[in-house]
DSSP file (Angstrom, degrees, kcal/mol; ACC not computed):
  #  RESIDUE AA STRUCTURE BP1 BP2  ACC     N-H-->O    O-->H-N    N-H-->O    O-->H-N    TCO  KAPPA ALPHA  PHI   PSI    X-CA   Y-CA   Z-CA
    1    1 A M    >         0   0    0      0, 0.0     3,-0.6     0, 0.0     4,-0.1   0.000 360.0 360.0 360.0 -37.5   58.8  -80.9   -9.4
    2    2 A M  G >   +     0   0    0      1,-0.2     3,-1.0     2,-0.1    66,-0.0   0.592 360.0  82.7 -75.5 -10.1   61.1  -77.9  -10.5
    3    3 A S  G 3  S+     0   0    0      1,-0.3    -1,-0.2     3,-0.0     0, 0.0   0.796  91.2  44.5 -68.4 -28.2   59.1  -77.2  -13.6
    4    4 A N  G <  S+     0   0    0     -3,-0.6     2,-0.3     2,-0.1    -1,-0.3   0.365  93.1 103.0 -97.4   6.2   56.4  -75.1  -11.9
    5    5 A L  S <  S-     0   0    0     -3,-1.0    71,-0.1    -4,-0.1    73,-0.0  -0.651  70.0-128.1 -87.9 146.2   58.9  -73.1   -9.8
    6    6 A V        -     0   0    0     69,-0.3    69,-2.9    -2,-0.3     2,-0.1  -0.805  25.1-124.7 -95.7 126.5   59.9  -69.5  -10.8
    7    7 A P  B     -A   74   0A   0      0, 0.0     2,-0.4     0, 0.0    67,-0.3  -0.371  20.1-118.7 -73.1 154.0   63.6  -68.8  -11.1
    8    8 A V        -     0   0    0     65,-2.2    65,-0.2    -2,-0.1    57,-0.0  -0.764  30.4-118.9 -88.1 128.3   65.1  -66.0   -9.1
    9    9 A D    >   -     0   0    0     -2,-0.4     3,-1.1     1,-0.1    -1,-0.1  -0.321  18.5-123.1 -65.9 152.2   66.7  -63.3  -11.3
   10   10 A N  T 3  S+     0   0    0      1,-0.3    -1,-0.1     3,-0.0    -2,-0.0   0.739 107.3  56.4 -68.1 -22.8   70.4  -62.8  -10.8
   11   11 A D  T 3  S+     0   0    0      2,-0.0     2,-0.5     0, 0.0    -1,-0.3   0.427  78.2 110.5 -90.3   2.9   70.2  -59.1   -9.9
   12   12 A V    <   +     0   0    0     -3,-1.1     3,-0.1     1,-0.2    -4,-0.0  -0.662  24.0 148.4 -80.1 117.3   67.7  -59.7   -7.0
   13   13 A T        +     0   0    0     -2,-0.5    46,-2.7     1,-0.3     2,-0.3   0.615  64.9  36.1-122.6 -25.4   69.5  -58.9   -3.7
   14   14 A H  E     -C   58   0B   0     44,-0.3    -1,-0.3    45,-0.0    44,-0.2  -0.950  61.3-166.1-129.8 153.7   66.5  -57.6   -1.7
   15   15 A I  E     -C   57   0B   0     42,-2.6    42,-2.6    -2,-0.3     7,-0.1  -0.897  40.4 -82.1-131.2 161.4   62.8  -58.4   -1.5
   16   16 A P  E     -C   56   0B   0      0, 0.0    40,-0.3     0, 0.0    64,-0.1  -0.384  61.3 -92.7 -64.4 141.8   59.8  -56.6    0.1
   17   17 A C     >  -     0   0    0     38,-2.0     4,-1.4     1,-0.2     5,-0.3  -0.291  27.2-148.2 -55.9 128.8   59.6  -57.3    3.8
   18   18 A P  T  4 S+     0   0    0      0, 0.0    -1,-0.2     0, 0.0    38,-0.0   0.741  94.8  52.2 -73.7 -22.6   57.3  -60.2    4.5
   19   19 A Q  T  4 S+     0   0    0      1,-0.1    -2,-0.0     7,-0.0    30,-0.0   0.933 125.2  20.5 -76.6 -52.0   56.2  -58.7    7.9
   20   20 A C  T >4 S-     0   0    0      6,-0.1     3,-1.2    28,-0.0     5,-0.2   0.445  97.8-123.8-103.2  -3.2   55.1  -55.2    6.7
   21   21 A G  T 3< S-     0   0    0     -4,-1.4    35,-0.0     1,-0.3     5,-0.0   0.752  74.0 -55.2  68.6  24.6   54.6  -56.0    3.0
   22   22 A G  T 3  S+     0   0    0     -5,-0.3    -1,-0.3    -7,-0.1    34,-0.0   0.460 114.5 110.1  87.4   1.8   57.0  -53.2    2.1
   23   23 A E  S <  S-     0   0    0     -3,-1.2    -2,-0.1     2,-0.2     3,-0.1   0.742  73.5-135.6 -82.3 -24.3   55.4  -50.4    3.9
   24   24 A G  S    S+     0   0    0      1,-0.2    24,-2.4    31,-0.1     2,-0.4   0.272  79.1  78.1  87.4 -12.6   58.1  -50.1    6.7
   25   25 A R  E     -D   47   0C   0     22,-0.3     2,-0.3    -5,-0.2    22,-0.2  -0.958  57.1-177.0-128.5 145.3   55.4  -49.8    9.4
   26   26 A V  E     -D   46   0C   0     20,-2.3    20,-1.9    -2,-0.4     2,-0.6  -0.986  29.9-107.2-142.1 153.2   53.3  -52.4   11.0
   27   27 A E  E     +D   45   0C   0     -2,-0.3    18,-0.3    18,-0.2     2,-0.2  -0.686  38.4 177.7 -83.0 123.2   50.6  -52.6   13.6
   28   28 A Y  E     -D   44   0C   0     16,-3.2    16,-2.7    -2,-0.6     2,-0.4  -0.736  19.2-133.3-112.3 165.5   51.5  -53.9   17.0
   29   29 A E  E     -D   43   0C   0     -2,-0.2    14,-0.2    14,-0.2    12,-0.1  -0.931  17.0-174.8-117.9 149.1   49.5  -54.3   20.2
   30   30 A R  E     -D   42   0C   0     12,-1.9    12,-3.3    -2,-0.4     2,-0.1  -0.994  30.5-107.6-138.6 148.5   50.3  -53.4   23.7
   31   31 A P  E     -D   41   0C   0      0, 0.0     2,-0.4     0, 0.0    10,-0.2  -0.464  26.0-158.0 -76.0 146.8   48.3  -54.1   26.9
   32   32 A V  E     -D   40   0C   0      8,-2.3     8,-1.6    -2,-0.1     2,-0.3  -0.999  17.9-129.9-120.3 118.7   46.6  -51.1   28.6
   33   33 A I        +     0   0    0     -2,-0.4     2,-0.3     6,-0.2     6,-0.2  -0.584  30.1 172.4 -76.1 131.6   45.8  -51.5   32.3
   34   34 A D     >  -     0   0    0     -2,-0.3     4,-2.1     1,-0.1     5,-0.3  -0.884  16.1-166.6-140.3 103.5   42.2  -50.7   33.3
   35   35 A Y  T  4 S+     0   0    0     -2,-0.3    -1,-0.1     1,-0.2    -2,-0.0   0.763  87.8  48.4 -66.1 -25.5   41.4  -51.6   36.8
   36   36 A E  T  4 S+     0   0    0      1,-0.1    -1,-0.2     2,-0.0    -2,-0.0   0.858 124.6  24.5 -84.1 -34.4   37.6  -51.2   36.2
   37   37 A R  T  4 S-     0   0    0     -3,-0.1    -2,-0.2     3,-0.0    -1,-0.1   0.401 108.9-105.6-112.0   2.0   37.2  -53.3   33.1
   38   38 A G     <  -     0   0    0     -4,-2.1    -3,-0.2     2,-0.0     2,-0.1   0.332  62.3 -84.7  97.5 -12.9   40.2  -55.6   33.3
   39   39 A G        -     0   0    0     -5,-0.3     2,-0.3    -6,-0.2    -6,-0.2  -0.171  43.4-141.2  95.4 165.9   42.4  -54.0   30.6
   40   40 A Y  E     -D   32   0C   0     -8,-1.6    -8,-2.3    -2,-0.1     2,-0.5  -0.948  21.5 -95.0-154.9 173.4   42.5  -54.3   26.9
   41   41 A L  E     -D   31   0C   0     -2,-0.3     2,-0.5   -10,-0.2    -2,-0.0  -0.859  33.1-156.1 -96.9 129.2   44.9  -54.4   23.9
   42   42 A E  E     -D   30   0C   0    -12,-3.3   -12,-1.9    -2,-0.5     2,-0.3  -0.914   9.5-137.2-110.0 131.9   45.6  -51.2   22.2
   43   43 A G  E     +D   29   0C   0     -2,-0.5     2,-0.3   -14,-0.2   -14,-0.2  -0.602  29.2 165.9 -86.6 142.2   46.7  -51.2   18.5
   44   44 A Y  E     -D   28   0C   0    -16,-2.7   -16,-3.2    -2,-0.3     2,-0.4  -0.991  31.3-120.6-151.0 156.2   49.4  -48.9   17.4
   45   45 A Y  E     +D   27   0C   0     -2,-0.3     2,-0.3   -18,-0.3   -18,-0.2  -0.816  37.1 158.8-101.5 139.5   51.7  -48.4   14.4
   46   46 A D  E     -D   26   0C   0    -20,-1.9   -20,-2.3    -2,-0.4     3,-0.1  -0.922  49.4 -66.2-147.4 171.3   55.5  -48.5   14.7
   47   47 A E  E     -D   25   0C   0     -2,-0.3   -22,-0.3   -22,-0.2     2,-0.1  -0.367  65.4 -99.0 -61.0 138.3   58.6  -49.1   12.6
   48   48 A C     >  -     0   0    0    -24,-2.4     4,-1.3     1,-0.1     5,-0.3  -0.372  23.2-151.2 -63.1 133.3   58.8  -52.7   11.4
   49   49 A E  T  4 S+     0   0    0      2,-0.2    -1,-0.1     1,-0.2    -2,-0.1   0.867  92.9  57.4 -71.2 -37.3   61.1  -54.9   13.5
   50   50 A E  T  4 S+     0   0    0      1,-0.2    -1,-0.2     2,-0.1    -2,-0.0   0.924 124.1  16.8 -63.6 -47.8   61.9  -57.2   10.6
   51   51 A C  T >4 S-     0   0    0      6,-0.1     3,-0.8   -27,-0.0     5,-0.2   0.540  97.6-120.2-107.3  -8.9   63.2  -54.5    8.1
   52   52 A G  T 3< S-     0   0    0     -4,-1.3    -3,-0.2     1,-0.2    -5,-0.1   0.716  74.9 -56.5  68.7  24.8   63.9  -51.6   10.5
   53   53 A G  T 3  S+     0   0    0     -5,-0.3    -1,-0.2    -7,-0.1    -4,-0.1   0.509 115.8 107.9  87.0   5.2   61.5  -49.4    8.5
   54   54 A F  S <  S-     0   0    0     -3,-0.8    -2,-0.1     2,-0.2     3,-0.1   0.701  77.1-132.6 -84.2 -21.6   63.1  -49.8    5.1
   55   55 A G  S    S+     0   0    0      1,-0.2   -38,-2.0   -31,-0.1     2,-0.3   0.420  75.9  79.4  88.9  -6.2   60.5  -52.0    3.6
   56   56 A E  E     -C   16   0B   0    -40,-0.3     2,-0.3    -5,-0.2    -2,-0.2  -0.968  56.5-161.1-134.9 148.2   62.9  -54.4    2.2
   57   57 A V  E     -C   15   0B   0    -42,-2.6   -42,-2.6    -2,-0.3     2,-0.2  -0.947  35.3 -95.4-124.8 155.3   65.0  -57.3    3.5
   58   58 A E  E     -C   14   0B   0     -2,-0.3   -44,-0.3   -44,-0.2     2,-0.1  -0.442  50.2 -99.8 -67.0 133.3   68.1  -59.0    2.1
   59   59 A L        -     0   0    0    -46,-2.7    -1,-0.1    -2,-0.2   -45,-0.0  -0.331  36.5-161.7 -49.5 120.6   67.3  -62.1    0.1
   60   60 A D     >  -     0   0    0     -2,-0.1     4,-3.2     1,-0.1     5,-0.5  -0.918   6.1-160.9-109.7 106.0   67.9  -65.2    2.3
   61   61 A P  H  > S+     0   0    0      0, 0.0     4,-1.1     0, 0.0    -1,-0.1   0.812  91.5  53.6 -57.1 -28.2   68.2  -68.3    0.1
   62   62 A D  H  4 S+     0   0    0      1,-0.1     5,-0.1     2,-0.1    -2,-0.0   0.879 120.1  31.5 -74.9 -32.4   67.5  -70.6    3.0
   63   63 A R  H  4 S+     0   0    0     -3,-0.5    -1,-0.1     1,-0.1    -4,-0.0   0.810 133.1  26.8 -90.9 -34.5   64.2  -68.8    3.9
   64   64 A D  H  < S+     0   0    0     -4,-3.2    12,-2.6    12,-0.1    13,-0.4   0.643 112.3  52.8-109.5 -20.9   63.1  -67.6    0.4
   65   65 A C  E  <  -B   75   0A   0     -4,-1.1     2,-0.4    -5,-0.5    10,-0.2  -0.775  56.8-141.3-126.7 159.8   64.4  -70.0   -2.2
   66   66 A V  E     -B   74   0A   0      8,-3.0     8,-1.9    -2,-0.3     2,-0.4  -0.977  22.5-146.5-113.2 134.9   64.8  -73.5   -3.2
   67   67 A V  E     -B   73   0A   0     -2,-0.4     6,-0.2     6,-0.2     2,-0.1  -0.860   9.8-148.4-107.4 134.2   68.1  -74.7   -4.7
   68   68 A D    >   -     0   0    0      4,-1.8     3,-1.6    -2,-0.4    -1,-0.0  -0.291  39.8 -88.5 -87.6 178.0   68.2  -77.4   -7.5
   69   69 A E  T 3  S+     0   0    0      1,-0.3    -1,-0.1     2,-0.1    -2,-0.0   0.612 128.4  54.8 -65.7 -11.6   71.0  -79.9   -8.0
   70   70 A Y  T 3  S-     0   0    0      2,-0.1    -1,-0.3     0, 0.0    -3,-0.0   0.407 119.8-105.6-103.2   0.4   72.8  -77.4  -10.3
   71   71 A G  S <  S+     0   0    0     -3,-1.6     2,-0.3     1,-0.3    -2,-0.1   0.533  70.1 147.7  88.4   7.8   72.8  -74.5   -7.7
   72   72 A N        -     0   0    0      1,-0.0    -4,-1.8   -65,-0.0     2,-0.4  -0.574  43.3-132.7 -78.9 139.2   70.0  -72.6   -9.4
   73   73 A L  E     + B   0  67A   0     -2,-0.3   -65,-2.2   -65,-0.2     2,-0.3  -0.742  25.6 178.3 -98.4 138.5   67.7  -70.6   -7.1
   74   74 A Y  E     -AB   7  66A   0     -8,-1.9    -8,-3.0    -2,-0.4     2,-0.1  -0.958  37.4 -99.0-132.7 148.5   63.9  -70.8   -7.4
   75   75 A W  E     - B   0  65A   0    -69,-2.9   -69,-0.3    -2,-0.3   -10,-0.3  -0.467  19.6-145.3 -68.0 139.7   61.2  -69.0   -5.3
   76   76 A K  S    S+     0   0    0    -12,-2.6     2,-0.3    -2,-0.1    -1,-0.1   0.935  87.8  21.8 -68.9 -47.3   59.8  -71.2   -2.6
   77   77 A D  S    S-     0   0    0    -13,-0.4   -71,-0.1     1,-0.0     3,-0.1  -0.736 107.6 -77.4-110.6 161.9   56.4  -69.4   -3.1
   78   78 A E        -     0   0    0     -2,-0.3    -2,-0.1     1,-0.1    -1,-0.0  -0.452  58.4-110.4 -59.0 123.6   55.1  -67.4   -5.9
   79   79 A P        -     0   0    0      0, 0.0    -1,-0.1     0, 0.0    -4,-0.0  -0.321  24.7-157.9 -63.5 140.2   56.8  -64.0   -5.7
   80   80 A R              0   0    0      1,-0.2    -2,-0.1   -64,-0.1     0, 0.0  -0.079 360.0 360.0-109.8  33.9   54.3  -61.2   -4.7
   81   81 A F              0   0    0    -65,-0.0    -1,-0.2   -66,-0.0     0, 0.0   0.383 360.0 360.0-142.7 360.0   56.1  -58.2   -6.1
């Protein structure tokens, strides 16, 4: 099972934000009241809530990695950066 996993480099402390893809901004929706047509959702861009606009989040071994019996870290999914 561990043979097809990619090991995590020792110097990796941050990864691109999974919510914004490293952009620092993400599109959200907010409701707009329109009494004639019933309202609608309006898209707008704002600072990413996950990374605070930095585009990176700290590596979380529980979320991002698999640990083998020797304590080595491997990516859960194929790294996309």
